[in-house]
PAMIMAR-980082 format. One record per residue: residue number from 0; x, y, z of N, C-alpha, C in turn. Coordinates in steps of 0.02 Angstrom, whole numbers, plus 50000, padded with zeros to 5 digits. Layout:
<sites>
  resi   n_xx   n_yy   n_zz  ca_xx  ca_yy  ca_zz   c_xx   c_yy   c_zz
   NUM      X      Y      Z      X      Y      Z      X      Y      Z
...
</sites>
This chain:
<sites>
  resi   n_xx   n_yy   n_zz  ca_xx  ca_yy  ca_zz   c_xx   c_yy   c_zz
     0  50043  49940  50000  50000  50000  50000  50044  50062  50000
     1  50034  50105  49952  50076  50165  49946  50050  50221  49989
     2  50095  50266  50008  50075  50325  50047  50043  50378  50003
     3  50056  50374  49939  50026  50421  49892  49952  50404  49883
     4  49908  50452  49897  49836  50438  49894  49814  50417  49824
     5  49851  50438  49773  49832  50420  49705  49849  50347  49690
     6  49894  50317  49728  49911  50247  49717  49891  50204  49777
     7  49854  50233  49823  49834  50197  49884  49785  50141  49867
     8  49804  50079  49884  49760  50023  49871  49758  49978  49933
     9  49702  49942  49940  49694  49894  49993  49675  49827  49962
    10  49700  49773  49992  49682  49707  49968  49610  49690  49984
    11  49584  49717  50039  49515  49706  50059  49492  49763  50103
    12  49427  49770  50115  49402  49824  50159  49408  49808  50233
    13  49436  49751  50250  49438  49730  50320  49501  49754  50355
    14  49507  49820  50359  49564  49849  50395  49543  49918  50420
    15  49573  49938  50476  49558  50003  50504  49579  50060  50457
    16  49636  50050  50423  49661  50102  50378  49612  50114  50320
    17  49580  50061  50296  49531  50068  50242  49474  50114  50264
    18  49448  50103  50323  49391  50142  50346  49411  50213  50367
    19  49472  50222  50391  49496  50290  50404  49500  50329  50340
    20  49524  50297  50288  49530  50330  50223  49460  50347  50196
    21  49413  50300  50203  49346  50312  50178  49311  50368  50216
    22  49321  50371  50282  49292  50424  50322  49321  50492  50304
    23  49386  50492  50289  49419  50555  50272  49392  50586  50208
    24  49365  50544  50163  49338  50571  50100  49281  50620  50115
    25  49243  50607  50168  49187  50651  50185  49207  50720  50208
    26  49271  50731  50220  49295  50796  50242  49325  50836  50185
    27  49326  50807  50126  49356  50841  50068  49302  50872  50025
    28  49309  50936  50012  49260  50972  49971  49256  50941  49901
    29  49313  50920  49875  49313  50891  49808  49270  50828  49806
    30  49277  50785  49856  49239  50723  49857  49165  50735  49869
    31  49149  50784  49911  49079  50801  49922  49047  50828  49858
    32  49085  50868  49821  49060  50894  49758  49050  50838  49708
    33  49098  50792  49704  49092  50735  49658  49032  50691  49677
    34  49022  50682  49742  48965  50643  49764  48900  50674  49741
    35  48893  50740  49749  48833  50775  49727  48825  50770  49651
    36  48880  50773  49615  48877  50767  49541  48853  50698  49520
    37  48880  50647  49552  48859  50578  49534  48786  50566  49554
    38  48764  50595  49609  48693  50589  49628  48649  50619  49574
    39  48667  50678  49551  48628  50712  49499  48626  50670  49434
    40  48684  50643  49415  48687  50601  49354  48644  50540  49362
    41  48648  50507  49420  48609  50447  49431  48534  50460  49429
    42  48513  50517  49457  48442  50534  49457  48418  50545  49385
    43  48457  50581  49345  48437  50595  49276  48436  50531  49235
    44  48489  50491  49240  48493  50429  49202  48438  50381  49223
    45  48420  50383  49287  48368  50339  49312  48299  50353  49283
    46  48291  50411  49252  48228  50429  49221  48221  50400  49151
    47  48274  50368  49126  48274  50345  49056  48286  50269  49054
    48  48234  50229  49062  48243  50156  49057  48249  50134  48984
    49  48287  50080  48974  48294  50051  48907  48253  49987  48906
    50  48200  49984  48865  48158  49923  48864  48194  49865  48830
    51  48189  49806  48861  48218  49745  48834  48164  49694  48815
    52  48103  49706  48837  48048  49660  48823  47988  49681  48863
    53  47937  49639  48864  47876  49654  48902  47891  49660  48976
    54  47877  49720  49003  47887  49733  49074  47959  49721  49097
    55  48007  49726  49051  48077  49715  49068  48118  49774  49042
    56  48149  49810  49088  48189  49868  49071  48256  49864  49106
    57  48304  49897  49076  48370  49903  49107  48384  49977  49118
    58  48409  49993  49177  48426  50062  49194  48502  50066  49200
    59  48530  50120  49173  48603  50125  49171  48631  50167  49229
    60  48591  50181  49278  48616  50217  49336  48670  50179  49374
    61  48670  50111  49367  48720  50072  49403  48790  50084  49377
    62  48797  50108  49315  48863  50127  49290  48894  50180  49335
    63  48856  50233  49346  48881  50290  49383  48881  50277  49458
    64  48837  50233  49480  48838  50211  49549  48904  50175  49564
    65  48922  50128  49520  48983  50090  49530  49045  50134  49526
    66  49048  50177  49475  49107  50220  49467  49112  50270  49524
    67  49056  50301  49541  49058  50349  49596  49079  50317  49661
    68  49052  50258  49676  49070  50223  49738  49143  50204  49738
    69  49171  50188  49680  49242  50173  49675  49284  50234  49691
    70  49259  50293  49677  49296  50354  49687  49292  50378  49760
    71  49231  50383  49787  49223  50414  49853  49211  50365  49910
    72  49205  50301  49895  49205  50251  49948  49138  50235  49981
    73  49139  50189  50029  49077  50163  50058  49040  50213  50102
    74  49074  50258  50136  49041  50305  50181  49000  50355  50141
    75  49032  50389  50094  48995  50435  50051  48949  50396  50004
    76  48965  50333  49991  48921  50291  49951  48853  50284  49983
    77  48852  50273  50049  48788  50269  50085  48749  50335  50078
    78  48785  50390  50084  48752  50456  50078  48725  50465  50008
    79  48764  50446  49957  48742  50455  49888  48682  50412  49873
    80  48681  50351  49899  48623  50307  49888  48560  50335  49919
    81  48566  50363  49979  48509  50394  50013  48482  50453  49972
    82  48527  50497  49952  48507  50558  49915  48478  50541  49847
    83  48508  50491  49813  48484  50473  49746  48413  50447  49748
    84  48398  50402  49795  48331  50375  49799  48280  50428  49819
    85  48298  50470  49867  48252  50521  49890  48237  50572  49835
    86  48289  50595  49801  48279  50644  49747  48241  50613  49688
    87  48258  50550  49673  48223  50516  49618  48149  50510  49632
    88  48132  50496  49695  48061  50490  49713  48027  50558  49709
    89  48060  50610  49732  48029  50677  49730  48019  50701  49659
    90  48065  50685  49614  48060  50708  49545  48010  50667  49505
    91  48011  50601  49515  47967  50557  49477  47943  50499  49521
    92  47895  50511  49564  47870  50456  49607  47835  50403  49565
    93  47851  50340  49576  47821  50285  49538  47778  50241  49583
    94  47763  50265  49642  47724  50226  49690  47730  50259  49758
    95  47707  50225  49810  47713  50254  49877  47786  50256  49900
    96  47802  50307  49939  47870  50310  49966  47878  50254  50017
    97  47935  50219  50012  47947  50163  50057  48021  50163  50077
    98  48035  50164  50142  48105  50167  50165  48148  50109  50143
    99  48115  50051  50131  48154  49993  50109  48191  50005  50044
   100  48161  50043  49999  48195  50057  49935  48252  50106  49945
   101  48246  50149  49994  48302  50194  50011  48361  50151  50035
   102  48346  50102  50078  48397  50057  50103  48430  50019  50046
   103  48390  49995  49998  48418  49960  49940  48468  50004  49902
   104  48449  50067  49891  48492  50113  49855  48557  50124  49893
   105  48552  50132  49959  48612  50142  50000  48657  50081  50000
   106  48627  50022  50006  48667  49960  50007  48700  49946  49940
   107  48665  49962  49886  48695  49953  49819  48759  49992  49813
   108  48757  50056  49832  48817  50098  49830  48871  50072  49877
   109  48850  50050  49936  48896  50024  49987  48933  49963  49961
   110  48897  49916  49931  48929  49855  49907  48975  49868  49847
   111  48955  49913  49803  49000  49930  49748  49065  49959  49775
   112  49059  50001  49826  49119  50030  49856  49164  49977  49888
   113  49134  49929  49922  49174  49877  49954  49216  49839  49903
   114  49190  49831  49843  49227  49794  49791  49276  49838  49753
   115  49260  49903  49744  49298  49945  49698  49340  50000  49730
   116  49321  50023  49789  49356  50080  49819  49427  50062  49839
   117  49475  50101  49814  49546  50091  49828  49567  50019  49816
   118  49542  49991  49761  49557  49921  49746  49579  49915  49673
   119  49609  49859  49656  49623  49843  49587  49559  49818  49555
   120  49533  49855  49508  49469  49838  49478  49481  49788  49421
   121  49458  49728  49432  49466  49674  49383  49398  49649  49360
   122  49399  49609  49307  49337  49579  49282  49303  49537  49336
   123  49342  49501  49375  49313  49460  49428  49278  49503  49481
   124  49310  49558  49500  49279  49603  49549  49213  49631  49522
   125  49212  49648  49459  49151  49675  49429  49095  49623  49431
   126  49111  49561  49414  49062  49508  49416  49036  49496  49487
   127  49081  49493  49536  49061  49480  49605  49021  49538  49634
   128  49039  49599  49616  49002  49657  49640  48931  49656  49613
   129  48925  49645  49548  48858  49644  49517  48817  49586  49544
   130  48847  49529  49555  48812  49471  49582  48787  49486  49653
   131  48829  49518  49693  48810  49535  49761  48751  49583  49763
   132  48754  49634  49721  48699  49684  49719  48635  49653  49693
   133  48641  49615  49638  48580  49586  49609  48547  49535  49655
   134  48587  49492  49687  48559  49439  49728  48543  49465  49799
   135  48592  49496  49831  48583  49516  49901  48536  49574  49910
   136  48537  49622  49863  48497  49682  49871  48433  49678  49829
   137  48441  49670  49763  48383  49673  49719  48335  49614  49729
   138  48363  49554  49737  48320  49495  49743  48296  49485  49815
   139  48342  49475  49861  48324  49458  49930  48284  49513  49964
   140  48311  49574  49963  48275  49629  49996  48218  49655  49954
   141  48229  49659  49888  48177  49685  49845  48113  49644  49849
   142  48120  49578  49852  48061  49534  49859  48026  49546  49925
   143  48065  49558  49977  48036  49571  50043  47995  49635  50043
   144  48023  49688  50014  47987  49751  50012  47924  49745  49970
   145  47927  49710  49914  47868  49701  49872  47813  49663  49907
   146  47832  49612  49944  47781  49573  49981  47749  49615  50036
   147  47787  49659  50066  47759  49703  50118  47713  49756  50089
   148  47730  49780  50029  47691  49834  49999  47629  49809  49962
   149  47635  49752  49927  47583  49732  49881  47544  49670  49902
   150  47563  49640  49958  47520  49590  49988  47529  49518  49967
   151  47561  49505  49911  47572  49435  49891  47631  49406  49931
   152  47637  49340  49931  47688  49307  49971  47758  49324  49949
   153  47804  49318  49996  47875  49334  49983  47902  49291  49926
   154  47885  49227  49924  47915  49182  49874  47890  49198  49804
   155  47830  49225  49799  47805  49246  49733  47852  49299  49704
   156  47867  49350  49744  47911  49404  49720  47983  49381  49715
   157  48003  49333  49758  48071  49308  49755  48084  49273  49688
   158  48037  49231  49666  48045  49197  49602  48045  49247  49545
   159  47998  49293  49547  47992  49344  49494  48056  49386  49490
   160  48081  49408  49548  48141  49449  49549  48203  49410  49529
   161  48205  49347  49548  48263  49305  49531  48268  49296  49455
   162  48213  49283  49423  48213  49274  49350  48238  49338  49316
   163  48214  49395  49340  48234  49458  49309  48307  49474  49321
   164  48329  49471  49384  48397  49493  49401  48451  49445  49379
   165  48437  49380  49382  48486  49332  49357  48489  49334  49281
   166  48431  49346  49250  48430  49352  49178  48469  49413  49153
   167  48465  49467  49191  48501  49528  49171  48574  49528  49192
   168  48593  49484  49238  48660  49485  49265  48715  49481  49212
   169  48713  49434  49164  48767  49432  49114  48772  49497  49073
   170  48713  49524  49053  48713  49584  49013  48740  49643  49053
   171  48716  49651  49114  48739  49707  49156  48813  49701  49173
   172  48836  49640  49184  48907  49631  49201  48952  49650  49142
   173  48933  49628  49083  48973  49644  49023  48972  49719  49010
   174  48914  49750  49017  48909  49822  49006  48950  49861  49057
   175  48948  49839  49120  48987  49873  49172  49062  49864  49159
   176  49080  49804  49137  49149  49789  49118  49173  49838  49065
   177  49133  49847  49012  49152  49891  48957  49153  49964  48980
   178  49106  49982  49024  49104  50050  49050  49167  50066  49089
   179  49187  50021  49133  49249  50032  49172  49310  50033  49126
   180  49310  49990  49077  49366  49989  49030  49375  50057  48996
   181  49319  50090  48981  49322  50155  48949  49336  50211  48999
   182  49308  50206  49060  49312  50261  49107  49375  50261  49150
   183  49404  50203  49162  49461  50199  49208  49520  50243  49188
   184  49542  50242  49125  49601  50283  49108  49591  50357  49125
   185  49533  50385  49110  49520  50455  49125  49517  50468  49200
   186  49485  50422  49237  49479  50430  49309  49547  50425  49343
   187  49589  50380  49319  49656  50373  49348  49699  50434  49331
   188  49694  50456  49269  49733  50515  49248  49713  50577  49287
   189  49649  50581  49305  49625  50638  49344  49637  50631  49419
   190  49669  50578  49439  49683  50568  49510  49623  50548  49551
   191  49570  50524  49518  49510  50505  49554  49513  50432  49578
   192  49552  50392  49544  49559  50322  49562  49633  50305  49566
   193  49651  50255  49608  49722  50236  49613  49746  50204  49548
   194  49812  50207  49538  49841  50176  49478  49827  50101  49478
   195  49817  50075  49418  49800  50004  49411  49858  49967  49376
   196  49918  49977  49400  49977  49947  49368  49972  49871  49371
   197  49985  49841  49314  49986  49768  49311  49917  49737  49311
   198  49866  49777  49305  49797  49751  49307  49764  49764  49239
   199  49729  49715  49215  49692  49722  49152  49620  49702  49163
   200  49575  49740  49134  49504  49722  49136  49488  49669  49084
   201  49531  49663  49034  49515  49619  48979  49570  49568  48968
</sites>
């Protein structure tokens, strides 16, 4: 692990230094500004779904969620997830406000940060991060919130959500892979992400 913040990397988030670094991001005006920028981008992009079939859409906000979380880390990631869901609901409510969906948004950002913040971003990390978010957040918790809101049994929504999220997983993983491949050089050059020496996404 280098002392230079631009090359600072951790093998895993399970260290005190990792969390000290993540907490310190919240004291930097630059990171707070970037967080606000990514929140705004995610809200706008979230208004534009891409239809893939009957009642099946893909939203590209996860691109900027993943990249932003990689830049400002899990602490500001939680803040960005909270603000994104709240602002998205205020701008375009699609149903009753429900705190569970706010939690989903926060956890999605949090998990992306755990995999990408101050880390070597590889194809395997991208796959594992997307799998964690799709299964742990979208399927497990999403089905729970739907059953609480709409009255049908948990397993009904679990099966429905599993089909959708597992079906989209390969497509979303490949797209996120290509997005990082395009975005990483600029982010590293701008000092937003640590150097990825010896690492290839492809």
